[in-house]
Structures are given as structure tokens and as C-alpha cells.
C-alpha positions as CSV (number, residue, x, y, z in Angstrom):
1,M,29.1,107.6,119.2
2,K,29.5,111.4,118.9
3,K,30.8,111.0,115.3
4,L,27.9,108.7,114.4
5,I,25.3,111.2,115.7
6,L,27.1,114.1,113.9
7,V,27.3,112.2,110.6
8,L,23.6,111.3,110.7
9,L,22.6,114.8,111.6
10,V,24.6,116.3,108.7
11,A,23.2,113.7,106.3
12,I,19.6,114.4,107.3
13,L,20.0,118.1,106.9
14,A,22.0,117.9,103.6
15,L,19.9,115.5,101.6
16,P,17.2,117.1,99.4
17,A,13.6,116.2,99.9
18,N,11.8,114.1,97.2
19,S,8.1,113.7,97.7
20,Q,8.1,110.2,96.2
21,I,11.2,108.6,97.8
22,L,12.6,110.9,100.5
23,K,11.0,113.0,103.1
24,F,12.5,115.2,105.8
25,G,10.6,116.0,109.0
26,I,10.6,117.5,112.5
27,K,9.0,116.0,115.5
28,A,8.3,116.6,119.2
29,G,6.6,114.7,122.0
30,A,6.5,113.2,125.5
31,E,8.3,110.3,127.1
32,S,7.3,108.3,130.1
33,A,10.6,106.7,131.4
34,W,11.1,104.1,134.1
35,T,12.9,105.7,137.0
36,P,16.6,104.6,137.3
37,K,17.0,102.4,140.3
38,Y,20.1,102.4,142.6
39,D,21.1,99.0,143.7
40,L,22.5,98.8,147.3
41,S,22.2,95.1,147.7
42,T,25.7,94.7,149.2
43,G,27.5,96.3,152.0
44,G,26.4,98.2,155.1
45,N,23.1,99.9,155.8
46,N,24.1,103.5,156.3
47,L,22.6,104.6,152.9
48,S,19.3,104.3,151.1
49,I,18.1,105.8,147.8
50,A,14.3,105.4,147.1
51,A,12.6,106.8,144.0
52,L,9.5,108.9,144.6
53,K,7.8,107.6,141.5
54,S,8.2,104.4,139.4
55,A,8.1,106.5,136.2
56,N,8.3,110.1,135.2
57,W,7.3,112.2,132.2
58,G,9.9,114.0,130.1
59,W,10.0,115.6,126.6
60,N,11.8,115.0,123.4
61,A,12.3,116.8,120.0
62,G,14.3,116.3,116.9
63,I,14.5,115.6,113.2
64,F,14.0,112.5,110.9
65,L,14.4,111.3,107.4
66,R,12.1,108.8,105.8
67,I,13.4,106.9,102.8
68,K,11.0,104.6,100.9
69,L,12.4,101.6,99.2
70,L,10.8,98.5,97.7
71,G,7.6,98.6,99.8
72,I,9.4,99.4,103.1
73,Y,10.9,102.5,104.5
74,V,14.1,103.4,106.5
75,Q,13.8,106.2,109.0
76,P,16.9,107.5,110.8
77,E,16.3,110.1,113.5
78,V,18.3,112.4,115.8
79,I,16.3,113.2,119.0
80,F,17.1,115.2,122.0
81,G,15.3,114.3,125.2
82,S,15.2,115.2,128.9
83,T,13.6,113.6,131.9
84,A,14.0,114.4,135.6
85,F,13.6,112.0,138.6
86,K,13.3,112.6,142.3
87,Y,14.8,110.4,145.1
88,N,14.6,110.3,148.9
89,I,18.1,110.0,150.2
90,D,18.8,108.7,153.8
91,S,22.5,108.8,154.5
92,T,24.9,109.3,157.4
93,N,26.2,112.3,155.4
94,Y,22.9,114.1,155.9
95,T,20.8,115.0,158.9
96,G,17.5,113.3,158.3
97,L,15.8,112.4,155.0
98,K,16.7,114.5,151.9
99,T,14.9,114.8,148.6
100,L,17.1,115.4,145.5
101,E,16.4,115.5,141.8
102,Q,18.4,114.1,138.9
103,K,18.0,115.2,135.3
104,F,19.1,113.0,132.4
105,N,19.7,114.8,129.1
106,K,20.4,112.6,126.1
107,V,20.6,112.4,122.3
108,T,19.1,109.3,120.8
109,V,19.7,108.1,117.3
110,P,17.2,105.3,116.3
111,V,17.3,103.8,112.8
112,L,13.9,102.3,112.1
113,I,12.8,99.9,109.4
114,G,9.0,99.9,108.8
115,F,6.1,99.0,106.5
116,K,2.5,99.9,106.2
117,V,-0.5,97.8,107.3
118,G,-3.6,99.6,106.1
119,P,-3.3,103.2,107.3
120,F,-0.8,102.3,110.0
121,R,3.0,102.1,110.0
122,I,4.8,99.3,111.9
123,N,8.5,100.0,112.7
124,A,11.4,98.7,114.7
125,G,15.2,99.1,114.9
126,P,18.3,99.7,116.9
127,A,18.9,103.0,118.8
128,A,22.1,104.5,120.2
129,T,21.8,106.9,123.1
130,M,24.5,109.4,124.3
131,Q,24.2,111.1,127.7
132,L,24.8,114.8,127.6
133,G,27.0,115.4,130.6
134,N,26.4,113.6,134.0
135,P,23.3,114.1,136.1
136,K,23.7,115.9,139.4
137,A,25.3,113.6,141.9
138,L,23.0,112.3,144.6
139,L,26.1,111.8,146.8
140,S,29.4,113.7,147.2
141,A,31.6,110.7,146.1
142,S,34.7,111.5,144.0
143,T,34.0,108.4,141.8
144,Y,30.3,109.0,141.4
145,N,30.5,110.0,137.8
146,D,32.0,106.6,137.0
147,M,28.4,105.2,137.3
148,Y,27.3,106.8,134.1
149,K,28.3,105.5,130.7
150,G,28.7,108.1,127.9
151,A,26.6,105.9,125.6
152,T,24.3,102.9,125.6
153,W,22.7,100.8,123.0
154,G,19.0,99.8,122.7
155,Y,16.0,99.4,120.5
156,Q,12.7,101.0,119.6
157,V,9.5,99.4,118.3
158,G,6.1,101.0,117.6
159,V,3.3,102.0,115.4
160,G,2.5,105.2,113.6
161,L,-0.1,107.0,111.5
162,D,0.3,109.6,108.7
163,L,-2.4,112.2,108.2
164,L,-2.9,114.5,105.1
165,K,0.6,113.3,103.8
166,K,2.2,115.8,106.2
167,L,1.4,115.0,109.8
168,T,2.8,112.0,111.6
169,I,1.8,110.4,114.9
170,D,4.0,107.8,116.6
171,A,3.8,105.7,119.7
172,R,6.9,103.5,120.6
173,Y,8.4,101.4,123.3
174,A,12.1,101.8,123.9
175,G,14.3,99.3,125.7
176,G,18.0,99.0,126.4
177,F,20.7,96.3,126.2
178,G,22.7,95.7,129.4
179,N,21.9,96.1,133.1
180,Q,23.9,99.2,134.2
181,F,24.7,102.7,133.0
182,G,28.3,102.3,134.2
183,S,30.7,101.0,136.8
184,S,29.8,100.1,140.4
185,I,31.3,102.3,143.1
186,N,31.9,102.0,146.8
187,V,30.2,104.5,149.1
188,G,30.7,104.1,152.9
189,G,31.3,100.4,152.6
190,Q,28.3,99.8,150.3
191,T,28.5,98.7,146.7
192,L,26.3,101.1,144.6
193,K,25.3,100.8,141.0
194,L,22.7,102.4,138.8
195,N,20.5,100.0,136.9
196,N,19.7,100.6,133.2
197,S,17.0,103.2,132.8
198,T,16.5,103.2,129.0
199,K,13.0,101.6,129.2
200,S,10.4,104.1,128.2
201,V,7.2,104.8,126.2
202,L,7.3,107.6,123.7
203,V,4.6,109.5,121.9
204,S,5.3,112.2,119.3
205,V,3.7,114.4,116.6
206,G,5.7,115.3,113.5
207,Y,5.5,117.3,110.3
208,M,7.0,116.2,107.0
209,F,8.2,118.7,104.4
């Protein structure tokens, strides 16, 4: 996964821009991501983890390359994103209820295929996401980091609009394949796993050179 991201990043930066076939751009925006849910459906009842909100806003920024070919376009991107989530933790390890925050930093590489319908662009494609480090542990368990996969696979689908041949506006839905970020672990006799949190809505504004 790291090699894939590095190769795409180098390719995007190295290819020359051609106003007719090839365009290079930068983009930034906001992301409303569903809060990751911790599943404690099995075991005892000495631990509870409840999200304060069902979704939280984060931000993202990156670069993209748009290649026009036979009436369609291919658009690979390399995007860095960050979103933080807060949880109420009730555990025998603490005295009373405790509120903690987890921040998920990631690099996402979507490869979109699209076409124009009037002034709008329609696009969809696969997306690979790599976690940058592990989020702060909500619990002091030695195997806690096993819950987080280094990479996950998903998809993005959305619409866009180009203005003045330079500005781009995009809105997308992102989903993931699979049900978990990583392995289940045992904490105090309870089986704990983190459900997949790659579902999100992204909006961005970009500039093409």
C-alpha cells in the first residue's frame, strides 16, 4: 500500500501538464465521517464505549491528475485527511465516566473514472486508505493496536462541477469494504472490536494548472 501511494504521488508530480489531455491540480475540503463504533456485544459488562456524536467533521487536502481519454476521464488522487472523534468511557479501570478523543489520520488514494453530463461531472472508482500511525488508545491494553489495520479498501462516488476551466467543486460519498479495521481483542473478559469507519461525505474545492 505504501509503495502504491508513493508511485502515484511521484507520477502525478512528474507528468507534465497538457491543457487538452492532462491537467494537474490541488484540492482541499471537509469530510463528515461516521463515528467508528466499538462493538462490545460479547463478554462481561465492566466496560462501555459510547460515541458523543454519530458523525464528526474533519478536513482533507491533496493533489490530483485528470487524464481525458475518448470522452471519459481518469482521475487518480493522493489525499491526506484527519478526523477526530470523542467517546465516553465507563470502565473498572477508571473512577467514574471519562471522555477521551481519538484522531484518525490517513492517506487515501482514489482512482476515479468519470464523464460529463451537461456542466456536471459524474465519477466513481476504488479507493485505498492507509492509516498514519495508530489513534490514541482508549484503553491501556497491550494488544489494543491490533484493532487497527494499516490499510483498508473502499470506493468513492460523486458529482463535480468545473468553473472557468480552472476551479473544481466536488461532492462525494465514500464507503469501505469489510466490517472491521482490525482484529478483535479481549479486554477484561469482553470481546472488543472496532467496526469499519470509512463511510463519509466529502466536499472539496480544487484548482487545476
